[in-house]
N, C-alpha and C positions, 0 to 999 in steps of 0.2 A: 665690323672691324675684325680682322682675322686674329685669332688667338695665337699667341706665341707657343711654340712647342716647349714642353717642360725641359728645363736644363738638366743635364746629367753631370752631377759633380763626380769628379774622379776620386775614387777611394784609394787610400794607400794599400799597396800589396801586403797581404797577410804573410807573416813569417811562418815558414813551414816548420812544424814541431816534429821532433824525432824522440825516440826513447833513449838515445845515447847521451852519456854525460859529457860535459866539457872535457876535451882532451887536455892532458897535462901530465905532470910527473906523478906516477902512481906511488902511493905510500903503502908499504908493506907492514903488516902487523905481526909481531913476533910474540908468541905466548911462551912464557918460561915454563919449562917442564918441572913438575914438583920433584924434589929430591926424595929418594927413598932412604929410610934409615938403615935397612938391611935387606938382604935378598929374600927374606921370608915375608916381607910386607906385601899384603894383597888388598885389593879393593873390597870394601864392605859390601856384601851381598844382601839384598833385602828380599823378603818373602811376601808375595801377594796374599791378601786376606781372602781365603776361600769362603764360600757360603757356609754358614754354620760353624765356622772355626772361631774360637774365642781369641781375643787379643793376646791373652797370656800364652796360648798355644803357639800363636804366630811368633811371638817374641822368643819362645823357647826354641822353636825350629830355627829361627834366624841366628840365635846365639850358637846353636850347635854347628850350623853351616860355617860360621865365621871363627869358630874356636880352633886355634892351631893345635891344641892337644888332642882334640877329637880327630883331626886329620892324621896326626902322628900315630895315634892309637891304631887307626885303620892300616896305616903303612906297616906297622910293626906286628900286626895281628893280635893286639891286645883287645880284650873285650870291653874295656871302658877307659876313659881318660884318667880314672882314679888310680890306674896302675902306676902312673908317673909319680903320684903322691907317695906311694909306698917306696918306690925307687929312691926318691929324695930322702925320705925318713931313714931308710936303710943305709944310704950313703953317709948320712950324718951320725947315726947312732949305732950302726952295726947290729941290727936286730936279727937278721937271718944268718945263722951259722951253717956251714956245710954239715949235712947229716942231721939237721935239727928236726924236731917234731913240732908242728905248728897247728894252732887252732885259728880258724877264721870265722868270726861271728858276723852275720850279715854278709855272706860271701857273694851273693848275686851281683853282677852276672859272671863273676869269676876272675876279674882283673887282678886282684890281690893274690889269689891262688896261683895264677900264672907266674907272677913275679917271685913269689916265695919258692916255687919249684925251679924257676930259672936260676935263682941265686943260691941253690944248693940244698934246699930242704929235702929231707928224705921222704917225708910224707906230710900231707895237709888234711886235716879234718875240718870241713866247712859246714855251716848250717845257715839256712835262710827259709823264709816263708815261701819264696818263689822258687820254681824249678831252675836248676843250673845245669847246663850242658857239661858232660864229663870232661875232666882234666886228668891227664895221665899222672898217676902218683897221688891222687886225691880221693878221699871218701867224702861225698857231699850228701847232706841230709836235707830233705824238704820238710822243715818242721819249725814251729814257733819257739825261738829261744826263750821267750818269757813263760813258756809252759814249764811247770815245775818238774816235768819228766825230762826236759832237754839236757840238763847237765849229766845225768846218768847215761843218756844215749851217746853223748859225746865221749864220755870217759870209757864207755865200753868199746868204742871204735879206736880210741887212742892206745889203750893197752899199757900205757906208761905215762909218766908226768911230762907234759909238754915243755918245750924250751921257750916258746913264744905264743902269747895269746894276743891276737889283733882284732879290733872291732871297728867296723865301719857302719855300725847300726844307726839307722835314722828312723824316727817315728813318722807315720803318715800324718801330714798336717791337717788340722781342722779349720784353720783360719783364725782361731782364737789364740792369741799369743801366749797367755798364761798357761792354757791347757797344753799347748804344743811344747812349751818349755818344761813342764812337769813330766810329760811323756818322755822327752829326751833325757832328762835327768834320771828317770827310772831305768832307762836302757843303759846309760853309762854306769850307774851304780851296780846293776845286775852283772854287767860285763866285768867290772872291777872285782866284784865279789867272787865271780867264777875264777878269774885269773889268780887271785890271792889264795884260793882254796885248791887249785889244781897245778899251778906252775911248780917246776922243780926249783930247788934253791939256786939262785943266780939267774933265773929266768926273767924274761922281759914282757912288758905289757904296753900296748899302744891302742888308743881309742880316740874316736872323733868326739869332740865336744863343740858347743856353740856359745855365742855371746861372750860372756866374761870368762869363759873357761870352766873348769870343774868347780863344783860347790865346795865351800870352805871345809865342811866336815869331811867330805870324801878326799879332798886334797891332803888334809892333815893325816888321814888314815893311810893313804898311799905313801906319804913321806915317812910314816912310822914303819912301813913294811919293806920299802925299796930303798936302795942306796942313793939313787938319784931320780928326781921327778921334775919335769919341766914341760912347758907348752912350746909348740912349734907350728909354724904355718908354712907349708911347702910353696914354692914358687908356682907350681902347677895348680894350686888352689885358686879358684876364680877371685879376681879382685872384687871387693865389695861383698863377698860371701862372708857370713858370720862364722863359718866353720874354722876351727883350729884343731890341732891334735895334741893329746896329752900322752907323754912318753914316760914310762916308769921302768927304770933299769935295775937289774940285779936284785931279785927278791932275797931279802935277808931273813925274814921270819914271817910267820903267819899269826894273825890275831886269832885268839881262841873263839 
C-alpha cells in the first residue's frame, strides 16, 4: 500500500517587525526653567576628590570656588574676602578717619590694610607671623604678636598714639575645642590690652571673637574704658561661622 505524502499545513504569515513606534500624535515635553533670584546666582561647582586630598581640603576648595565674596575680592584686587568685613564695619561705625594712624594685628594677607589705606588712613602698622607683601603706606612686621617684645616694636614704628587698633587674630586650631577656645580668648585679651594702653583718647578698637562673644570680664573692662561697646556680624561673614566682631568706640580712660 502506497504511503500518503505528508501533508503541509499552511502557516500564517509572520508579521514583519520594525523598530519604529506606532505613528500618531507626538507629545512634546516642556521643562520649566528654574527662576533665578538675581543676576549673581550661579550653579554650585563641585571639586573632584584628588588622590591623597583630604575631604576637608576638598570642601574648603569647593567653598572658595563658590563664594561670591572670594570672586568679588579678586575682581577688586583685594587680598582676601575679609576686606569686605572691614568695609561693612567701617560703614556702620566710622572706624577709619582721614589721616588716621592705624594698627592691624594679624594683618596677613593684607586685606584690612588695603581697606584702611583706601579709606583715608595716613599710615598702617601691621604685624603677623606670616610674611605679607608690601602695601603702599604701611609698615608690616613679620613677628609674633604674643611675643612680649611685640608691643614695643609696634610703638617704635608708630611714633604716636594710634587712632584705631584692629585685630583679626585667630589661633591655629588643634581640634580640641576647649584648648582652641582658650587660645582665642588669650589673643582677644592681648589685643584689647594693647589697644587700651596705646590708643589716643577717643580712639577705637575692633577685634574678632568667637562663639558667645567676648568673655564677661573683658567685656566689662572694655565698657569701663570705652564710650560704646557692642558686637556685630558683617553680612560678608560666612553663614554658619561662629565669628563675630567686637567694636569698642571712643576710648575714655585707661585702667591703671
